[in-house]
C-alpha positions as CSV (number, residue, x, y, z in Angstrom):
1,M,0.0,0.0,0.0
2,T,2.9,2.4,0.8
3,R,4.5,1.9,-2.6
4,V,1.2,2.4,-4.4
5,S,0.5,5.6,-2.6
6,H,3.9,6.9,-3.3
7,R,3.5,6.1,-7.0
8,L,0.2,7.9,-7.2
9,R,1.7,10.9,-5.5
10,I,4.6,11.1,-7.9
11,R,2.3,10.9,-10.9
12,V,0.1,13.6,-9.6
13,A,3.2,15.8,-8.9
14,I,4.5,15.3,-12.5
15,G,1.1,15.9,-14.1
16,L,0.4,19.1,-12.2
17,A,4.1,20.4,-12.3
18,V,4.1,20.7,-8.5
19,V,7.5,22.0,-7.4
20,T,7.2,21.1,-3.7
21,V,6.4,17.6,-2.6
22,T,6.3,16.0,0.8
23,A,9.5,14.9,2.3
24,T,8.6,11.3,2.4
25,A,7.8,11.3,-1.4
26,F,11.0,13.2,-2.3
27,A,13.1,10.8,-0.2
28,L,11.6,7.8,-1.7
29,S,11.8,9.0,-5.3
30,G,15.4,8.0,-5.7
31,S,14.8,4.5,-4.5
32,L,11.7,4.2,-6.7
33,G,13.7,5.4,-9.7
34,A,16.4,2.8,-9.0
35,L,13.9,0.0,-9.2
36,P,13.9,-1.5,-12.7
37,G,10.1,-1.7,-13.1
38,I,9.3,1.7,-11.7
39,G,12.2,3.5,-13.4
40,G,11.3,2.2,-16.8
41,W,7.7,3.2,-16.2
42,L,8.7,6.7,-15.2
43,Q,10.9,7.1,-18.3
44,S,8.2,5.9,-20.6
45,D,5.8,8.5,-19.2
46,A,8.3,11.3,-19.9
47,Q,9.7,10.1,-23.3
48,P,8.6,7.3,-25.7
49,A,11.0,4.4,-26.1
50,E,13.0,4.4,-29.4
51,V,12.4,1.6,-31.8
52,W,14.8,0.9,-34.8
53,V,13.4,-1.0,-37.8
54,C,14.7,-2.4,-41.1
55,P,13.4,-0.5,-44.2
56,M,13.3,-3.8,-46.1
57,H,12.0,-6.1,-43.3
58,P,9.6,-4.2,-41.1
59,D,9.3,-7.2,-38.8
60,V,12.9,-6.7,-37.7
61,R,12.7,-4.3,-34.7
62,S,15.4,-3.3,-32.2
63,P,15.6,-0.9,-29.2
64,Q,19.0,0.3,-30.4
65,P,20.7,1.2,-33.7
66,G,22.4,-1.6,-35.7
67,R,22.1,-3.6,-38.9
68,C,19.4,-6.0,-40.1
69,P,20.4,-9.6,-39.5
70,Q,18.6,-10.6,-42.7
71,C,19.9,-8.1,-45.3
72,G,22.6,-6.1,-43.5
73,M,20.9,-2.7,-44.1
74,A,21.3,-0.1,-41.3
75,L,18.2,0.2,-39.1
76,V,16.3,3.5,-39.1
77,L,14.5,5.1,-36.3
78,E,10.8,4.6,-36.3
79,E,8.8,7.7,-35.5
80,P,6.3,6.8,-32.7
81,E,2.7,7.2,-33.9
82,G,1.1,10.3,-32.4
83,A,4.4,11.3,-30.6
84,S,5.2,15.0,-30.1
85,T,7.7,16.5,-32.5
86,A,9.6,18.0,-29.6
87,H,12.1,15.6,-28.0
88,T,15.1,15.6,-25.7
89,D,18.5,14.9,-27.3
90,A,21.3,12.9,-25.7
91,H,22.7,15.8,-23.7
92,G,19.3,16.7,-22.3
93,A,18.8,19.9,-24.4
94,H,15.4,20.3,-26.0
95,A,15.4,20.5,-29.8
96,L,13.1,23.0,-31.6
97,A,9.7,21.5,-32.4
98,A,9.5,20.6,-36.0
99,S,6.8,22.2,-38.1
100,P,3.7,20.2,-38.5
101,P,3.7,17.7,-41.3
102,V,2.7,19.0,-44.7
103,P,0.2,16.9,-46.4
104,A,1.4,15.4,-49.7
105,A,0.4,17.4,-52.7
106,T,-2.4,15.8,-54.6
107,A,-1.6,15.2,-58.2
108,P,-3.8,17.3,-60.4
109,E,-6.6,15.4,-62.0
110,T,-6.7,15.4,-65.8
111,E,-9.6,14.8,-68.0
112,P,-9.8,11.4,-69.7
113,D,-7.9,11.3,-72.9
114,A,-6.4,14.8,-72.2
115,R,-3.6,16.3,-74.3
116,A,-1.4,19.3,-73.7
117,P,0.5,21.5,-76.2
118,V,4.0,20.3,-77.2
119,T,7.0,22.4,-77.9
120,L,9.9,20.9,-79.8
121,D,13.2,22.6,-80.9
122,G,14.5,22.1,-84.4
123,R,16.9,19.3,-83.5
124,R,14.2,17.2,-81.9
125,Q,11.8,17.8,-84.7
126,Q,14.4,16.6,-87.1
127,L,15.2,13.5,-85.1
128,M,11.5,12.7,-84.7
129,G,10.8,13.3,-88.4
130,V,8.0,15.8,-87.8
131,R,6.5,17.3,-91.0
132,T,3.7,19.7,-91.5
133,V,1.2,20.2,-94.3
134,P,-1.3,23.0,-94.9
135,V,-5.1,22.7,-94.7
136,V,-6.3,23.2,-98.2
137,R,-9.5,23.2,-100.2
138,R,-9.9,20.6,-102.9
139,A,-12.7,18.9,-104.9
140,L,-13.6,15.7,-103.2
141,T,-15.5,12.9,-104.9
142,P,-16.7,10.7,-102.1
143,G,-17.7,7.1,-102.9
144,V,-18.9,3.9,-101.5
145,R,-16.9,0.7,-101.9
146,A,-18.4,-2.6,-100.8
147,A,-18.0,-6.3,-101.4
148,G,-21.0,-7.9,-103.1
149,L,-22.4,-11.2,-104.4
150,V,-24.1,-12.0,-107.7
151,V,-27.5,-13.3,-107.0
152,A,-30.5,-14.3,-109.2
153,D,-33.1,-11.8,-110.2
154,E,-36.1,-12.9,-108.3
155,T,-38.5,-11.1,-110.7
156,R,-37.3,-13.4,-113.5
157,Q,-38.1,-16.8,-112.0
158,T,-40.9,-18.9,-113.4
159,D,-42.6,-22.0,-112.0
160,V,-44.1,-24.6,-114.4
161,T,-47.2,-26.1,-112.7
162,L,-50.3,-28.1,-113.9
163,K,-54.0,-27.3,-113.4
164,V,-55.1,-30.9,-114.2
165,D,-54.3,-34.3,-113.0
166,G,-52.4,-36.8,-115.2
167,W,-49.3,-38.8,-116.1
168,I,-46.1,-37.6,-117.7
169,E,-45.6,-40.0,-120.6
170,R,-42.6,-38.3,-122.1
171,L,-40.0,-35.8,-120.7
172,Y,-38.2,-33.6,-123.1
173,V,-36.2,-31.5,-120.6
174,N,-34.7,-34.0,-118.3
175,Y,-31.9,-32.4,-116.3
176,T,-31.2,-29.3,-114.1
177,G,-29.2,-26.5,-115.7
178,R,-30.6,-27.0,-119.2
179,A,-31.4,-23.8,-121.1
180,V,-34.8,-23.7,-122.7
181,R,-36.5,-21.3,-125.1
182,R,-39.9,-19.8,-124.7
183,G,-42.5,-22.2,-126.3
184,E,-40.1,-25.2,-126.4
185,P,-41.9,-28.5,-125.3
186,L,-41.1,-29.6,-121.8
187,F,-43.1,-32.8,-121.4
188,A,-46.1,-34.7,-122.8
189,L,-49.0,-35.3,-120.5
190,Y,-51.8,-37.9,-120.5
191,S,-54.9,-36.8,-118.7
192,P,-58.3,-38.5,-118.8
193,E,-60.0,-35.2,-118.0
194,M,-58.3,-33.5,-120.9
195,V,-59.3,-36.3,-123.3
196,A,-62.9,-35.9,-122.1
197,A,-62.7,-32.2,-122.6
198,Q,-61.5,-32.7,-126.2
199,E,-64.4,-35.0,-126.9
200,E,-66.8,-32.4,-125.6
201,Y,-65.2,-29.8,-127.8
202,L,-65.5,-32.0,-130.8
203,L,-69.1,-32.8,-130.1
204,A,-69.8,-29.1,-129.7
205,I,-68.2,-28.4,-133.0
206,Q,-70.4,-31.1,-134.7
207,A,-73.5,-29.7,-133.1
208,R,-72.8,-26.2,-134.3
209,A,-72.3,-27.6,-137.8
210,Q,-75.6,-29.4,-137.7
211,T,-77.5,-26.3,-136.5
212,S,-75.8,-23.9,-138.9
213,S,-78.6,-24.3,-141.5
214,S,-81.4,-24.1,-138.9
215,Q,-84.0,-21.4,-139.3
216,V,-84.1,-20.9,-135.5
217,A,-81.6,-18.2,-134.6
218,E,-81.7,-19.2,-130.9
219,A,-80.5,-22.8,-131.7
220,R,-77.5,-21.4,-133.7
221,A,-76.6,-19.1,-130.8
222,I,-76.8,-22.0,-128.3
223,A,-74.5,-24.1,-130.5
224,D,-72.0,-21.3,-130.8
225,R,-72.0,-20.8,-127.0
226,L,-71.3,-24.5,-126.4
227,V,-68.3,-24.4,-128.7
228,E,-66.9,-21.4,-126.9
229,A,-67.4,-22.9,-123.5
230,A,-65.6,-26.1,-124.5
231,R,-62.8,-24.2,-126.0
232,A,-62.5,-21.9,-122.9
233,R,-62.3,-25.0,-120.7
234,L,-59.3,-26.4,-122.7
235,R,-57.5,-23.0,-122.5
236,A,-58.1,-22.8,-118.7
237,W,-56.1,-26.0,-118.4
238,D,-53.3,-24.4,-120.4
239,L,-53.8,-26.5,-123.5
240,P,-51.8,-24.8,-126.2
241,D,-53.8,-22.7,-128.7
242,A,-52.0,-24.4,-131.6
243,H,-53.4,-27.8,-130.4
244,V,-56.9,-26.4,-130.0
245,D,-56.8,-24.9,-133.4
246,A,-55.5,-28.2,-134.9
247,L,-58.2,-30.1,-133.1
248,E,-60.8,-27.8,-134.6
249,R,-59.4,-28.1,-138.1
250,G,-58.6,-31.8,-138.1
251,G,-61.1,-33.2,-135.7
252,T,-58.6,-35.7,-134.4
253,L,-58.5,-36.5,-130.7
254,A,-55.0,-36.4,-129.1
255,R,-54.3,-38.8,-126.3
256,T,-51.3,-36.9,-124.9
257,I,-50.7,-33.2,-124.9
258,E,-47.3,-31.5,-125.1
259,F,-46.8,-28.5,-122.8
260,P,-44.4,-25.8,-123.9
261,S,-42.1,-23.7,-121.7
262,P,-43.9,-20.5,-120.6
263,A,-40.6,-18.5,-120.5
264,A,-37.0,-18.7,-121.6
265,G,-34.4,-19.5,-119.0
266,V,-32.4,-22.1,-117.3
267,V,-33.8,-25.0,-115.3
268,I,-32.7,-24.4,-111.8
269,E,-35.1,-27.0,-110.2
270,K,-36.6,-30.1,-111.9
271,M,-39.2,-32.2,-110.1
272,A,-40.7,-33.9,-113.1
273,V,-39.8,-37.5,-113.8
274,E,-41.0,-39.5,-116.9
275,G,-43.9,-41.7,-116.0
276,M,-44.8,-40.0,-112.7
277,R,-48.3,-39.1,-111.8
278,V,-48.9,-35.4,-111.3
279,M,-51.7,-33.5,-109.6
280,A,-53.2,-30.1,-110.2
281,G,-51.1,-27.4,-108.6
282,Q,-47.9,-29.4,-108.5
283,T,-44.7,-27.6,-109.6
284,L,-42.7,-29.6,-112.2
285,F,-39.9,-27.1,-113.2
286,R,-38.5,-23.8,-111.9
287,L,-36.9,-21.6,-114.6
288,L,-34.6,-18.7,-114.2
289,D,-34.0,-16.0,-116.8
290,V,-30.3,-15.1,-116.4
291,S,-30.3,-12.2,-119.0
292,R,-30.2,-9.9,-116.0
293,V,-28.8,-10.5,-112.5
294,W,-28.6,-8.7,-109.2
295,V,-25.5,-7.7,-107.2
296,E,-26.2,-7.4,-103.5
297,A,-23.7,-5.5,-101.3
298,D,-23.6,-4.6,-97.6
299,V,-23.1,-0.9,-97.1
300,Y,-22.2,0.6,-93.7
301,E,-24.9,2.9,-92.3
302,G,-22.5,5.9,-92.3
303,E,-22.4,5.7,-96.1
304,L,-26.2,5.7,-96.7
305,A,-26.2,9.4,-97.5
306,L,-24.2,8.6,-100.7
307,L,-26.8,6.1,-102.0
308,T,-29.6,7.2,-104.3
309,T,-31.9,4.9,-106.2
310,G,-31.0,5.0,-109.9
311,T,-27.4,5.9,-109.4
312,E,-24.9,4.1,-111.6
313,A,-22.2,1.9,-110.0
314,A,-19.1,0.3,-111.3
315,V,-19.0,-3.5,-110.7
316,R,-15.9,-5.7,-110.9
317,I,-16.3,-9.5,-111.0
318,E,-13.5,-11.6,-109.6
319,A,-13.9,-14.0,-112.4
320,F,-13.3,-11.3,-115.0
321,P,-10.8,-8.9,-113.4
322,A,-10.0,-7.0,-116.6
323,E,-13.6,-6.0,-117.3
324,R,-15.8,-3.4,-115.7
325,F,-19.5,-3.7,-115.6
326,T,-22.1,-0.9,-115.2
327,A,-25.0,-1.5,-112.8
328,R,-27.9,0.6,-111.5
329,L,-28.9,0.9,-107.9
330,A,-32.4,-0.4,-107.7
331,F,-33.2,-0.9,-104.0
332,V,-31.8,-0.1,-100.6
333,S,-33.1,-2.2,-97.7
334,P,-35.1,-0.2,-95.1
335,V,-33.7,-2.3,-92.3
336,V,-30.2,-2.1,-90.7
337,D,-28.6,-5.4,-89.8
338,P,-28.0,-5.0,-86.0
339,A,-25.1,-7.4,-86.0
340,T,-23.0,-5.8,-88.7
341,R,-24.5,-2.3,-88.8
342,T,-24.8,-2.6,-92.5
343,V,-27.6,-2.1,-95.0
344,R,-28.3,-4.4,-98.0
345,A,-28.1,-2.5,-101.4
346,R,-29.3,-4.2,-104.6
347,F,-27.8,-3.3,-108.1
348,E,-29.3,-4.5,-111.4
349,L,-26.8,-5.7,-113.9
350,P,-27.4,-6.8,-117.5
351,N,-26.0,-10.2,-118.3
352,P,-25.9,-10.8,-122.0
353,G,-24.7,-14.3,-122.8
354,G,-25.3,-15.4,-119.2
355,R,-21.6,-15.0,-118.3
356,L,-22.3,-13.8,-114.8
357,R,-23.5,-16.6,-112.6
358,P,-25.3,-16.3,-109.2
359,G,-22.8,-16.9,-106.4
360,M,-19.9,-15.0,-108.0
361,F,-18.0,-12.5,-105.8
362,A,-18.1,-8.9,-106.9
363,S,-17.0,-5.5,-105.7
364,V,-19.2,-2.4,-106.1
365,E,-18.1,1.2,-106.2
366,V,-20.6,4.1,-106.2
367,T,-19.2,7.6,-106.9
368,A,-21.1,10.6,-105.5
369,P,-21.0,14.0,-107.2
370,A,-17.8,16.0,-106.4
371,H,-17.9,18.9,-104.0
372,D,-15.5,21.5,-102.6
373,A,-14.2,20.7,-99.2
374,L,-11.6,21.6,-96.6
375,T,-9.2,18.7,-96.4
376,I,-6.1,17.4,-94.6
377,P,-4.2,14.1,-95.3
378,S,-5.6,11.1,-93.5
379,D,-2.3,10.5,-91.8
380,A,-2.6,13.9,-90.1
381,L,-5.6,12.8,-88.1
382,I,-5.6,10.9,-84.8
383,D,-8.8,8.9,-84.3
384,T,-9.1,7.7,-80.7
385,G,-12.6,6.4,-81.1
386,R,-14.0,9.2,-78.8
387,R,-12.1,12.1,-80.3
388,K,-10.7,13.2,-83.7
389,I,-7.5,15.2,-83.0
390,V,-5.0,17.0,-85.1
391,F,-1.8,18.8,-83.9
392,V,-1.8,22.4,-85.3
393,S,1.6,24.0,-85.8
394,E,1.7,27.6,-84.6
395,G,5.3,28.2,-85.4
396,D,8.6,27.9,-83.5
397,G,8.0,24.2,-82.8
398,Y,4.8,24.8,-80.9
399,Y,2.1,22.2,-81.6
400,T,-1.4,22.5,-80.1
401,P,-3.9,19.5,-80.0
402,R,-7.2,20.4,-81.5
403,D,-10.5,18.5,-81.8
404,V,-12.1,18.5,-85.3
405,H,-15.2,17.1,-86.9
406,I,-14.6,15.1,-90.0
407,G,-16.6,14.1,-93.1
408,P,-15.8,11.3,-95.6
409,R,-12.3,10.0,-96.3
410,V,-11.4,10.0,-100.0
411,D,-8.2,8.9,-101.6
412,G,-5.9,9.5,-98.6
413,H,-7.7,12.8,-97.6
414,V,-10.3,13.5,-95.0
415,E,-12.8,16.3,-95.1
416,I,-12.8,18.7,-92.2
417,L,-16.2,20.0,-91.3
418,D,-15.2,22.1,-88.2
419,G,-12.1,22.9,-86.2
420,L,-9.6,24.1,-88.8
421,R,-9.2,27.0,-91.0
422,E,-7.8,27.1,-94.5
423,G,-4.0,27.8,-94.5
424,E,-3.3,26.4,-91.0
425,R,-0.6,23.8,-90.9
426,V,-1.0,20.5,-89.1
427,A,1.5,17.7,-88.3
428,S,1.4,14.9,-90.8
429,A,4.3,12.7,-89.6
430,A,5.6,11.4,-86.3
431,L,2.2,11.7,-84.8
432,F,2.8,8.8,-82.5
433,F,5.7,10.7,-80.8
434,L,3.7,14.0,-80.7
435,D,0.7,12.3,-79.2
436,S,2.7,10.4,-76.6
437,E,4.5,13.5,-75.4
438,S,1.2,15.5,-75.4
439,Q,-0.5,12.9,-73.2
440,L,2.5,12.7,-70.9
441,R,2.6,16.5,-70.4
442,A,-1.1,16.5,-69.8
443,A,-0.8,13.9,-67.1
444,L,2.2,15.5,-65.4
445,E,0.9,19.1,-65.6
446,G,-2.8,18.5,-65.0
447,Y,-3.5,20.1,-68.3
448,N,-7.1,21.3,-68.9
449,P,-7.8,21.9,-72.5
450,T,-10.4,24.6,-71.6
451,L,-7.9,26.7,-69.7
452,G,-4.9,28.7,-70.8
453,E,-5.9,29.1,-74.5
454,P,-7.6,32.2,-75.8
455,A,-11.0,31.8,-77.4
456,G,-10.9,31.2,-81.0
457,G,-7.1,30.3,-81.0
458,A,-4.2,32.7,-80.8
459,A,-2.4,34.0,-83.9
460,A,1.3,33.8,-83.7
461,V,3.4,36.8,-84.7
462,A,5.5,35.9,-87.8
463,G,9.2,36.3,-87.4
464,L,9.1,36.9,-83.6
465,Q,12.7,36.8,-82.2
466,I,13.1,35.4,-78.7
467,E,16.5,35.2,-77.0
468,L,17.1,33.6,-73.6
469,T,20.1,34.0,-71.3
470,T,20.8,33.2,-67.6
471,E,22.9,34.7,-64.9
472,P,25.1,32.9,-64.2
473,S,25.6,31.1,-67.5
474,P,25.4,28.1,-67.6
475,P,22.8,28.2,-64.8
476,R,23.3,26.6,-61.4
477,A,20.9,24.7,-59.3
478,G,18.8,27.0,-57.2
479,M,17.1,30.4,-57.9
480,T,18.5,31.6,-61.2
481,A,18.0,34.9,-63.0
482,F,16.5,34.6,-66.5
483,L,16.7,37.3,-69.1
484,V,14.5,37.2,-72.2
485,S,14.8,39.6,-75.2
486,V,11.8,39.8,-77.5
487,R,11.9,41.5,-80.9
488,D,9.6,41.5,-83.9
489,A,10.5,40.6,-87.5
490,A,11.9,44.0,-88.2
491,G,14.2,43.9,-85.1
492,E,12.1,46.3,-83.1
493,P,11.7,45.5,-79.4
494,V,8.3,44.2,-78.2
495,T,7.5,46.1,-75.1
496,D,3.9,45.2,-74.4
497,A,4.2,41.4,-73.9
498,E,3.8,39.0,-71.0
499,V,6.7,36.5,-70.8
500,S,6.9,33.3,-68.8
501,V,9.6,30.6,-68.6
502,M,8.8,26.9,-67.9
503,L,11.5,24.4,-67.0
504,F,10.7,20.7,-67.5
505,M,12.7,17.6,-66.8
506,P,11.2,14.3,-67.9
507,P,11.0,11.4,-65.5
508,M,13.9,8.9,-65.1
509,P,12.4,5.6,-64.1
510,S,15.9,3.9,-63.8
511,M,16.7,6.4,-61.0
512,N,13.2,6.3,-59.5
513,M,12.9,10.0,-60.1
514,P,9.6,11.6,-61.2
515,A,9.2,14.4,-63.7
516,M,10.0,17.9,-62.4
517,R,8.6,21.2,-63.5
518,S,9.3,24.8,-62.5
519,E,8.1,28.0,-63.9
520,G,8.1,31.8,-63.4
521,T,6.8,35.0,-64.8
522,L,9.3,37.6,-65.9
523,S,8.9,41.4,-65.4
524,N,9.2,44.0,-68.1
525,A,12.6,45.6,-67.8
526,G,12.1,47.9,-70.8
527,A,13.4,47.9,-74.4
528,G,11.9,44.5,-75.1
529,R,13.8,42.9,-72.2
530,Y,12.1,40.8,-69.5
531,R,13.8,39.7,-66.3
532,G,12.8,37.3,-63.5
533,T,14.0,34.4,-61.4
534,V,13.1,30.7,-61.8
535,D,14.0,27.9,-59.4
536,V,16.3,25.4,-61.0
537,L,15.4,22.4,-58.8
538,M,18.5,20.4,-59.5
539,S,21.5,20.0,-61.8
540,G,21.0,18.3,-65.1
541,R,19.4,18.8,-68.5
542,W,16.2,20.9,-68.7
543,D,13.8,21.8,-71.4
544,A,13.2,25.5,-71.2
545,T,10.0,26.9,-72.9
546,V,9.7,30.6,-73.3
547,T,6.1,31.8,-73.9
548,V,5.3,35.3,-75.1
549,S,1.7,36.5,-74.9
550,R,-0.1,39.7,-75.4
551,G,-3.5,40.3,-73.8
552,G,-3.7,36.7,-72.7
553,A,-3.2,35.4,-76.3
554,R,0.0,33.6,-77.1
555,I,2.0,35.3,-79.9
556,G,5.1,33.3,-79.9
557,T,7.1,30.6,-78.1
558,R,10.6,29.1,-78.2
559,Q,12.0,26.0,-76.7
560,L,15.7,25.3,-76.0
561,T,17.7,23.0,-73.9
562,M,20.0,24.0,-71.1
563,V,22.2,22.1,-68.7
564,A,22.4,23.3,-65.1
565,R,25.7,22.7,-63.3
């Protein structure tokens, strides 16, 4: 109980900073401090125990400095969580309290697929192979090219059927693929019903002959009507007129009747067999007139605006590569195929001699009327799927990414509907390098394409002369004075500009070093000279970009390389 009471009294004295304590507690403090348990407890209340850990193996912990037994690395002091920054050093002197920890800077967020302007000096442009071309107007003749297939003209198919029962006693056309002429006999049919109908027709003819001399007009009229009715019955069964006429002239009953082909064409299906019994309504042959065929092609929905019914198209058949056929667009399907996003277009093509056969491969090209358009080469456009981007050259190696709206692509050129003006120059080579560096700079700098660019685009001043010097030269790491001289094409000083300098060092992954950036705004020192200081963060090679603006609009820029000592 005595030791417990003394312990409580000492803790109260320490917590309240009481200078005077009772004599008994003061006398016992030395003995209590000498005890191992109590002394350690007192020290832990006043100062946290130090713990040394291995950076590579956090499970290795030690109360004193040393080396890791697993990897041999020197142990480092672990900062106690929640401990005060003020501590007592080995000599008992109190160090100054460290400033509160500064939260880590949050990397600026960039928009998805963001790109930043890129500045390249002449040497880097030459090494990368950057070339520029102007935006020009030219006559564009857009067209549609599609793969197609020769198919049968459905309007030229004929089915040969019967309207009476019977038997095929003789078959004249006896294989599929045979070409037939219109009126050529196909088969000979025996039908008891047709034999009976012929007999009735002959009897009606005889009755009319007997009543022809009758004085009763009504009897003659009835006989005429009977003949016409019997003749109409034979025609309704598709009995050839020639056979009916011969029956009337000769009066000879025919046991079998030959049925001619109702159309010219090729037999594509044959169901008739000699000797078979046939029934009314049964199809015996299917004929196809191949003097005209169709070419069906699948056209993407984005090209539908170029298709007009009646437009002529050039067709090339794989079987006849040296020939070019002319077809006419006859039909465009009103339905889009949801799987391929294409529309079926049908072209009519004459086929004299039947050289074109259904099933042949074909290619179709439809040419639309020419129109004047603003164009750039197709290789100057970057299509990301979400955006259409070009890099506009604004002089002095400065390239700005710009979104454009495009029209059709024709013969290596693409129509620009919006986003560019005639005469502007765009990069047409080394776009991969430009785009990569643009995305890298956007990610590192948090570039927002809606900020920092004047509305409508800034026009660069032609022939602007920008010179950059440093004090000292070459520069040293730390705050360095930068001096920029700006003159126009005539050599006159530009005194009303705003000048800024941006230093950029790319990342070095092999050294585990991120990209660094430093910038500053220079003050007008008169006579076209601008002076200011920029922090050169470390020694090494830096890309320096000098930007000259007027009224918030950039009028010129220059990039150069400098090495800080």
